[in-house]
C-alpha positions as a Markdown table, in Angstrom:
| # | Residue | x | y | z |
|---|---|---|---|---|
| 1 | Met | -8.2 | 24.3 | -6.5 |
| 2 | Trp | -5.7 | 25.6 | -4.0 |
| 3 | Lys | -8.4 | 26.3 | -1.5 |
| 4 | Tyr | -9.7 | 22.7 | -1.9 |
| 5 | Val | -6.1 | 21.3 | -1.4 |
| 6 | Ile | -5.6 | 23.3 | 1.7 |
| 7 | Lys | -9.0 | 22.2 | 3.1 |
| 8 | Arg | -8.2 | 18.6 | 2.4 |
| 9 | Val | -4.7 | 18.8 | 4.0 |
| 10 | Ala | -6.3 | 20.4 | 7.1 |
| 11 | Leu | -8.9 | 17.7 | 7.3 |
| 12 | Ala | -6.2 | 15.1 | 6.9 |
| 13 | Ala | -4.2 | 16.6 | 9.7 |
| 14 | Val | -7.3 | 16.4 | 12.0 |
| 15 | Ser | -7.9 | 12.8 | 11.0 |
| 16 | Leu | -4.2 | 11.9 | 11.6 |
| 17 | Phe | -4.4 | 13.4 | 15.1 |
| 18 | Val | -7.6 | 11.6 | 16.0 |
| 19 | Ile | -6.3 | 8.2 | 14.7 |
| 20 | Ala | -2.9 | 8.7 | 16.5 |
| 21 | Thr | -4.7 | 9.6 | 19.7 |
| 22 | Val | -6.9 | 6.5 | 19.6 |
| 23 | Cys | -3.9 | 4.2 | 18.8 |
| 24 | Phe | -1.9 | 5.7 | 21.6 |
| 25 | Met | -4.6 | 5.3 | 24.2 |
| 26 | Leu | -5.3 | 1.7 | 23.2 |
| 27 | Val | -1.8 | 0.5 | 23.0 |
| 28 | Arg | -0.7 | 2.1 | 26.3 |
| 29 | Ala | -3.6 | 0.3 | 28.0 |
| 30 | Leu | -1.8 | -3.0 | 27.2 |
| 31 | Pro | 0.8 | -4.2 | 29.8 |
| 32 | Met | 4.3 | -4.7 | 28.6 |
| 33 | Glu | 6.6 | -7.3 | 30.1 |
| 34 | Leu | 10.1 | -6.3 | 31.1 |
| 35 | Pro | 13.1 | -8.4 | 30.0 |
| 36 | Ser | 14.7 | -10.7 | 32.5 |
| 37 | Asp | 18.1 | -8.9 | 32.3 |
| 38 | Lys | 18.5 | -6.6 | 35.3 |
| 39 | Asn | 20.6 | -4.0 | 33.5 |
| 40 | Met | 18.1 | -3.7 | 30.6 |
| 41 | Gln | 15.3 | -3.4 | 33.2 |
| 42 | Glu | 17.0 | -0.4 | 34.8 |
| 43 | Ile | 17.6 | 1.3 | 31.5 |
| 44 | Ile | 14.0 | 0.7 | 30.3 |
| 45 | Leu | 12.5 | 1.9 | 33.6 |
| 46 | Ala | 14.6 | 5.0 | 33.6 |
| 47 | Arg | 13.5 | 5.8 | 30.0 |
| 48 | Trp | 9.9 | 5.1 | 30.9 |
| 49 | Glu | 10.1 | 7.5 | 33.9 |
| 50 | Ala | 11.5 | 10.2 | 31.6 |
| 51 | Leu | 8.6 | 9.7 | 29.2 |
| 52 | Gly | 6.1 | 9.8 | 32.0 |
| 53 | Tyr | 4.9 | 6.3 | 31.6 |
| 54 | Asp | 4.0 | 6.3 | 35.3 |
| 55 | Lys | 1.7 | 9.3 | 34.8 |
| 56 | Pro | -1.9 | 9.5 | 33.4 |
| 57 | Leu | -2.4 | 8.7 | 29.8 |
| 58 | Leu | -3.1 | 12.3 | 28.7 |
| 59 | Val | 0.1 | 13.5 | 30.3 |
| 60 | Gln | 2.0 | 10.7 | 28.5 |
| 61 | Tyr | 0.4 | 11.6 | 25.2 |
| 62 | Gly | 1.3 | 15.3 | 25.7 |
| 63 | Ile | 5.0 | 14.3 | 26.3 |
| 64 | Tyr | 4.9 | 12.1 | 23.2 |
| 65 | Leu | 3.5 | 14.8 | 21.0 |
| 66 | Lys | 6.0 | 17.3 | 22.4 |
| 67 | Asn | 8.9 | 15.0 | 21.5 |
| 68 | Val | 7.5 | 14.4 | 18.0 |
| 69 | Phe | 7.0 | 18.0 | 17.1 |
| 70 | Thr | 10.1 | 19.5 | 18.8 |
| 71 | Ala | 12.7 | 16.8 | 18.2 |
| 72 | Trp | 11.2 | 14.5 | 15.6 |
| 73 | Asp | 11.5 | 11.8 | 18.3 |
| 74 | Phe | 9.0 | 9.0 | 17.8 |
| 75 | Gly | 10.4 | 7.0 | 20.7 |
| 76 | Thr | 12.7 | 4.0 | 21.0 |
| 77 | Ser | 12.3 | 0.3 | 20.2 |
| 78 | Trp | 12.8 | -1.9 | 23.3 |
| 79 | Gln | 11.8 | -5.3 | 21.9 |
| 80 | Ile | 12.3 | -5.4 | 18.1 |
| 81 | Ser | 15.6 | -3.5 | 17.8 |
| 82 | Tyr | 16.9 | -2.6 | 21.3 |
| 83 | Leu | 17.7 | 1.1 | 21.8 |
| 84 | Thr | 17.1 | 1.9 | 18.1 |
| 85 | Pro | 15.0 | 5.0 | 17.4 |
| 86 | Ala | 11.5 | 3.9 | 16.3 |
| 87 | Trp | 11.5 | 5.9 | 13.1 |
| 88 | Gln | 14.9 | 4.4 | 12.1 |
| 89 | Val | 13.4 | 0.9 | 12.6 |
| 90 | Ile | 10.7 | 1.7 | 10.0 |
| 91 | Thr | 13.1 | 3.4 | 7.5 |
| 92 | Asp | 15.5 | 0.4 | 7.7 |
| 93 | Arg | 12.6 | -1.9 | 6.5 |
| 94 | Leu | 11.0 | 0.4 | 4.0 |
| 95 | Leu | 13.0 | -0.5 | 1.0 |
| 96 | Ser | 12.0 | -4.2 | 0.9 |
| 97 | Thr | 8.4 | -3.2 | 1.2 |
| 98 | Val | 8.7 | -0.6 | -1.6 |
| 99 | Leu | 10.5 | -3.0 | -4.0 |
| 100 | Val | 8.0 | -5.9 | -3.6 |
| 101 | Asn | 5.0 | -3.7 | -4.1 |
| 102 | Leu | 6.6 | -1.7 | -6.9 |
| 103 | Tyr | 7.5 | -4.9 | -8.9 |
| 104 | Ala | 3.9 | -6.1 | -8.4 |
| 105 | Leu | 2.4 | -2.8 | -9.7 |
| 106 | Leu | 4.8 | -2.7 | -12.7 |
| 107 | Phe | 3.8 | -6.2 | -13.5 |
| 108 | Ser | 0.0 | -5.9 | -12.9 |
| 109 | Val | -0.9 | -2.4 | -14.3 |
| 110 | Pro | -0.1 | -3.1 | -18.0 |
| 111 | Ile | -1.7 | -6.6 | -17.9 |
| 112 | Gly | -4.8 | -5.3 | -16.1 |
| 113 | Leu | -5.2 | -2.5 | -18.7 |
| 114 | Leu | -4.7 | -4.8 | -21.6 |
| 115 | Leu | -7.2 | -7.4 | -20.4 |
| 116 | Gly | -9.8 | -4.7 | -19.6 |
| 117 | Thr | -9.4 | -3.2 | -23.0 |
| 118 | Phe | -9.6 | -6.6 | -24.7 |
| 119 | Ala | -12.8 | -7.4 | -22.8 |
| 120 | Ala | -14.4 | -4.1 | -23.6 |
| 121 | Leu | -13.6 | -4.5 | -27.3 |
| 122 | Lys | -15.1 | -8.0 | -27.3 |
| 123 | Lys | -18.1 | -7.0 | -25.3 |
| 124 | Asn | -20.8 | -9.8 | -24.9 |
| 125 | Arg | -18.6 | -12.3 | -26.8 |
| 126 | Trp | -17.1 | -15.4 | -25.4 |
| 127 | Gln | -13.8 | -13.6 | -24.9 |
| 128 | Asp | -15.5 | -11.0 | -22.7 |
| 129 | His | -17.4 | -13.7 | -20.7 |
| 130 | Leu | -14.2 | -15.6 | -20.2 |
| 131 | Val | -12.2 | -12.6 | -18.9 |
| 132 | Ser | -15.1 | -11.4 | -16.8 |
| 133 | Thr | -15.5 | -14.8 | -15.2 |
| 134 | Gly | -11.8 | -15.0 | -14.4 |
| 135 | Val | -11.9 | -11.4 | -13.0 |
| 136 | Ser | -14.8 | -12.3 | -10.7 |
| 137 | Val | -12.9 | -15.4 | -9.4 |
| 138 | Phe | -9.6 | -13.6 | -8.8 |
| 139 | Val | -11.2 | -10.5 | -7.1 |
| 140 | Ser | -13.0 | -12.8 | -4.7 |
| 141 | Ile | -10.0 | -14.6 | -3.4 |
| 142 | Pro | -8.1 | -13.1 | -0.4 |
| 143 | Ser | -4.4 | -12.3 | -0.9 |
| 144 | Tyr | -3.2 | -14.8 | 1.7 |
| 145 | Val | -4.7 | -17.6 | -0.5 |
| 146 | Tyr | -2.6 | -16.4 | -3.4 |
| 147 | Gly | 0.4 | -16.4 | -1.0 |
| 148 | Phe | -0.1 | -20.0 | 0.1 |
| 149 | Leu | -0.9 | -21.1 | -3.5 |
| 150 | Met | 2.4 | -19.6 | -4.8 |
| 151 | Gln | 4.3 | -21.3 | -2.1 |
| 152 | Tyr | 2.6 | -24.7 | -2.9 |
| 153 | Val | 3.0 | -24.5 | -6.6 |
| 154 | Leu | 6.3 | -22.7 | -7.0 |
| 155 | Tyr | 8.1 | -24.2 | -4.0 |
| 156 | Ser | 6.5 | -27.5 | -3.1 |
| 157 | Leu | 5.5 | -28.8 | -6.6 |
| 158 | Leu | 8.0 | -27.2 | -9.0 |
| 159 | Asn | 10.8 | -26.5 | -6.5 |
| 160 | Ala | 11.6 | -23.5 | -8.7 |
| 161 | Phe | 11.6 | -20.7 | -6.1 |
| 162 | Pro | 12.6 | -20.3 | -2.5 |
| 163 | Leu | 9.9 | -20.6 | 0.2 |
| 164 | His | 10.7 | -17.2 | 1.6 |
| 165 | Val | 12.4 | -14.0 | 0.4 |
| 166 | Tyr | 16.1 | -14.1 | 0.9 |
| 167 | Ser | 17.7 | -12.1 | 3.6 |
| 168 | Leu | 20.3 | -9.4 | 2.7 |
| 169 | Ala | 23.1 | -11.8 | 3.8 |
| 170 | Asp | 21.8 | -14.6 | 1.6 |
| 171 | Ala | 21.2 | -12.2 | -1.4 |
| 172 | Gly | 24.7 | -10.8 | -1.4 |
| 173 | Gly | 24.2 | -7.8 | 0.8 |
| 174 | Ser | 21.9 | -5.8 | -1.5 |
| 175 | Tyr | 18.3 | -5.6 | -2.5 |
| 176 | Phe | 19.2 | -5.0 | -6.1 |
| 177 | Thr | 20.8 | -8.3 | -6.9 |
| 178 | Trp | 19.3 | -10.9 | -9.2 |
| 179 | Lys | 19.1 | -13.4 | -6.4 |
| 180 | Met | 17.0 | -11.0 | -4.3 |
| 181 | Phe | 14.7 | -10.2 | -7.2 |
| 182 | Tyr | 14.4 | -13.9 | -8.0 |
| 183 | Ser | 13.2 | -14.7 | -4.4 |
| 184 | Met | 10.7 | -11.8 | -4.6 |
| 185 | Ile | 8.9 | -13.3 | -7.6 |
| 186 | Pro | 6.4 | -15.4 | -5.6 |
| 187 | Pro | 5.2 | -12.6 | -3.3 |
| 188 | Val | 5.1 | -10.3 | -6.4 |
| 189 | Leu | 2.8 | -12.7 | -8.2 |
| 190 | Ala | 0.7 | -13.1 | -5.0 |
| 191 | Leu | 0.2 | -9.3 | -4.8 |
| 192 | Ser | -0.4 | -9.0 | -8.6 |
| 193 | Phe | -3.5 | -11.3 | -9.1 |
| 194 | Gly | -5.9 | -9.1 | -7.2 |
| 195 | Glu | -4.5 | -5.9 | -8.6 |
| 196 | Ile | -4.8 | -7.2 | -12.2 |
| 197 | Ala | -8.4 | -8.4 | -11.6 |
| 198 | Gly | -9.5 | -5.1 | -10.1 |
| 199 | Leu | -7.9 | -2.9 | -12.7 |
| 200 | Cys | -9.2 | -5.1 | -15.5 |
| 201 | Arg | -12.8 | -4.9 | -14.2 |
| 202 | Phe | -12.6 | -1.1 | -13.8 |
| 203 | Thr | -11.0 | -0.6 | -17.2 |
| 204 | Arg | -13.7 | -2.7 | -19.0 |
| 205 | Ala | -16.5 | -0.8 | -17.3 |
| 206 | Glu | -15.1 | 2.6 | -18.2 |
| 207 | Leu | -14.1 | 1.7 | -21.7 |
| 208 | Thr | -17.4 | 0.0 | -22.5 |
| 209 | Glu | -19.3 | 3.1 | -21.5 |
| 210 | Ala | -16.9 | 5.3 | -23.6 |
| 211 | Leu | -17.3 | 3.2 | -26.7 |
| 212 | Val | -21.1 | 3.9 | -26.9 |
| 213 | Ala | -20.8 | 7.7 | -26.3 |
| 214 | Asp | -22.0 | 10.2 | -28.8 |
| 215 | Tyr | -18.5 | 11.5 | -29.6 |
| 216 | Met | -17.6 | 8.0 | -30.9 |
| 217 | Leu | -20.3 | 8.2 | -33.6 |
| 218 | Phe | -19.1 | 11.7 | -34.5 |
| 219 | Ala | -15.5 | 10.4 | -34.8 |
| 220 | Lys | -16.5 | 7.6 | -37.1 |
| 221 | Ala | -18.6 | 10.0 | -39.1 |
| 222 | Lys | -15.5 | 12.1 | -39.7 |
| 223 | Gly | -13.8 | 9.1 | -41.3 |
| 224 | Leu | -11.8 | 7.6 | -38.5 |
| 225 | Thr | -11.6 | 3.8 | -38.4 |
| 226 | Asn | -13.0 | 2.0 | -35.4 |
| 227 | Arg | -9.5 | 1.4 | -34.1 |
| 228 | Gln | -8.5 | 5.1 | -34.5 |
| 229 | Ala | -11.7 | 6.3 | -32.8 |
| 230 | Thr | -11.2 | 3.8 | -29.9 |
| 231 | Phe | -7.7 | 4.7 | -29.0 |
| 232 | Arg | -7.8 | 8.4 | -29.8 |
| 233 | His | -11.1 | 9.2 | -28.1 |
| 234 | Ala | -12.7 | 6.4 | -26.1 |
| 235 | Phe | -9.5 | 5.1 | -24.4 |
| 236 | Lys | -8.3 | 8.6 | -23.7 |
| 237 | Asn | -11.6 | 9.6 | -21.9 |
| 238 | Ala | -11.8 | 6.2 | -20.1 |
| 239 | Met | -8.4 | 6.7 | -18.6 |
| 240 | Val | -9.5 | 9.8 | -16.7 |
| 241 | Pro | -11.0 | 7.8 | -13.8 |
| 242 | Ile | -8.6 | 4.9 | -14.3 |
| 243 | Leu | -5.3 | 6.9 | -13.9 |
| 244 | Pro | -6.1 | 8.2 | -10.4 |
| 245 | Met | -6.7 | 4.6 | -9.4 |
| 246 | Ile | -3.2 | 3.7 | -10.6 |
| 247 | Ile | -1.7 | 6.8 | -9.0 |
| 248 | Ser | -3.3 | 5.7 | -5.7 |
| 249 | Ser | -1.8 | 2.2 | -6.0 |
| 250 | Phe | 1.6 | 3.7 | -6.5 |
| 251 | Ala | 1.2 | 6.0 | -3.5 |
| 252 | Leu | 0.1 | 3.1 | -1.3 |
| 253 | Ile | 3.2 | 0.9 | -2.1 |
| 254 | Leu | 4.8 | 2.4 | 1.0 |
| 255 | Gly | 2.2 | 0.7 | 3.1 |
| 256 | Gly | 3.1 | -2.8 | 2.1 |
| 257 | Ser | 1.0 | -5.9 | 2.8 |
| 258 | Leu | 0.6 | -7.2 | 6.3 |
| 259 | Val | -0.4 | -10.7 | 5.2 |
| 260 | Ile | 2.0 | -11.3 | 2.3 |
| 261 | Glu | 5.0 | -10.0 | 4.2 |
| 262 | Gln | 4.2 | -12.4 | 7.0 |
| 263 | Ile | 3.8 | -15.4 | 4.7 |
| 264 | Phe | 7.0 | -14.8 | 2.7 |
| 265 | Ser | 9.0 | -13.4 | 5.7 |
| 266 | Ile | 9.6 | -10.1 | 4.0 |
| 267 | Pro | 11.4 | -7.8 | 6.4 |
| 268 | Gly | 9.2 | -4.8 | 5.6 |
| 269 | Val | 6.9 | -2.4 | 7.4 |
| 270 | Gly | 3.9 | -4.7 | 7.1 |
| 271 | Gln | 5.6 | -7.5 | 9.0 |
| 272 | Leu | 7.0 | -4.9 | 11.4 |
| 273 | Tyr | 3.5 | -3.7 | 12.2 |
| 274 | Val | 2.4 | -7.1 | 13.2 |
| 275 | Lys | 5.5 | -7.8 | 15.2 |
| 276 | Ser | 5.2 | -4.5 | 17.1 |
| 277 | Ile | 1.7 | -5.5 | 18.2 |
| 278 | Asn | 2.7 | -9.0 | 19.3 |
| 279 | Leu | 5.8 | -7.8 | 21.2 |
| 280 | Arg | 4.0 | -4.7 | 22.5 |
| 281 | Asp | 6.8 | -2.4 | 21.3 |
| 282 | Tyr | 4.8 | 0.8 | 22.0 |
| 283 | Asp | 6.9 | 3.4 | 20.2 |
| 284 | Val | 7.4 | 1.3 | 17.1 |
| 285 | Phe | 3.7 | 0.6 | 16.9 |
| 286 | Met | 2.9 | 4.3 | 17.2 |
| 287 | Ala | 5.4 | 5.3 | 14.6 |
| 288 | Asn | 4.1 | 2.6 | 12.3 |
| 289 | Ser | 0.5 | 3.6 | 12.9 |
| 290 | Ile | 1.3 | 7.3 | 12.1 |
| 291 | Phe | 3.2 | 6.2 | 9.0 |
| 292 | Tyr | 0.4 | 4.0 | 7.7 |
| 293 | Thr | -2.3 | 6.7 | 8.4 |
| 294 | Phe | -0.2 | 9.4 | 6.7 |
| 295 | Val | 0.3 | 7.2 | 3.6 |
| 296 | Gly | -3.4 | 6.5 | 3.3 |
| 297 | Leu | -4.4 | 10.1 | 3.7 |
| 298 | Phe | -1.8 | 11.3 | 1.3 |
| 299 | Ala | -2.9 | 8.8 | -1.3 |
| 300 | Gly | -6.5 | 10.1 | -1.0 |
| 301 | Ile | -5.5 | 13.7 | -1.5 |
| 302 | Leu | -3.2 | 12.8 | -4.4 |
| 303 | Val | -6.1 | 11.0 | -6.2 |
| 304 | Asp | -8.6 | 13.8 | -5.8 |
| 305 | Val | -6.1 | 16.4 | -7.0 |
| 306 | Ser | -5.0 | 14.3 | -10.0 |
| 307 | Tyr | -8.5 | 14.4 | -11.5 |
| 308 | Gly | -8.2 | 18.1 | -12.1 |
| 309 | Phe | -4.8 | 17.8 | -13.8 |
| 310 | Leu | -5.8 | 14.8 | -15.9 |
| 311 | Asp | -9.0 | 16.5 | -17.1 |
| 312 | Pro | -9.1 | 20.3 | -17.2 |
| 313 | Arg | -12.9 | 20.2 | -17.1 |
| 314 | Ile | -12.8 | 18.8 | -13.5 |
| 315 | Arg | -12.0 | 21.3 | -10.8 |
| 316 | Met | -12.3 | 20.1 | -7.2 |
| 317 | Gly | -13.9 | 22.5 | -4.8 |
| 318 | Glu | -15.8 | 24.6 | -7.4 |
| 319 | Lys | -19.5 | 24.9 | -7.2 |
């Protein structure tokens, strides 16, 4: 198991390096406009010269990697937050992203599991057909449609929620106030619909297969009721592939949602990523790209390793 983990980490490091290299070369090929202020121009040009921006791309990339590994310096933001370290720009916006996605998962996971279990227990009945039809519809709809739908229903029609998530100043200076949570409900719902549908479909498929397994007949032959056999044996075995999916979702909450954060004006890393591309803030874009790639690779490793801990019969890397 440890050999497998070390191998996956090494492959992830190689993948991270390749993706970072491609992103660096592509973004540096884009021209960046200097601000009109003369003093700012001089400061920026001096910093660019120190970073070797006037040198070939490979030399620039070597300087960038040296700064990252020796001083944990991912560069400076010149457009989004003037003279602020790029990594600090990301960490300042991370909490809002985590909260919205965490609320969405805490809301969608139990509902998805319950609906999937209910559909599996009512297999081929009208309840199952109803849930399966709803799941097919909700899985097929893009997240931005949910975002606009929530704004139309909750803001335009009912006038019950704000159009956008409140800023820190409007919410009382903290992300943990009731006012802030209240404003986050529409984006949380928009993120939850797809998650509920996907988890419901996956749970129904796994539990339906477990309910017709041979050990279920044996459990009932021992005298267990259908309900006891279902929750002691079928549900427990069905959760082996389902739990890693949930773990992956929790690991990916750091990544945020590019679309939903734009629609609801959430000051998170997703919105920051789009803004860094539009404003060509090189260092913030690179730091964000590395951050997104690391989160995705880490989630993949975590899911693979979790199989072995959830089920001792599974050992990754063994022949």
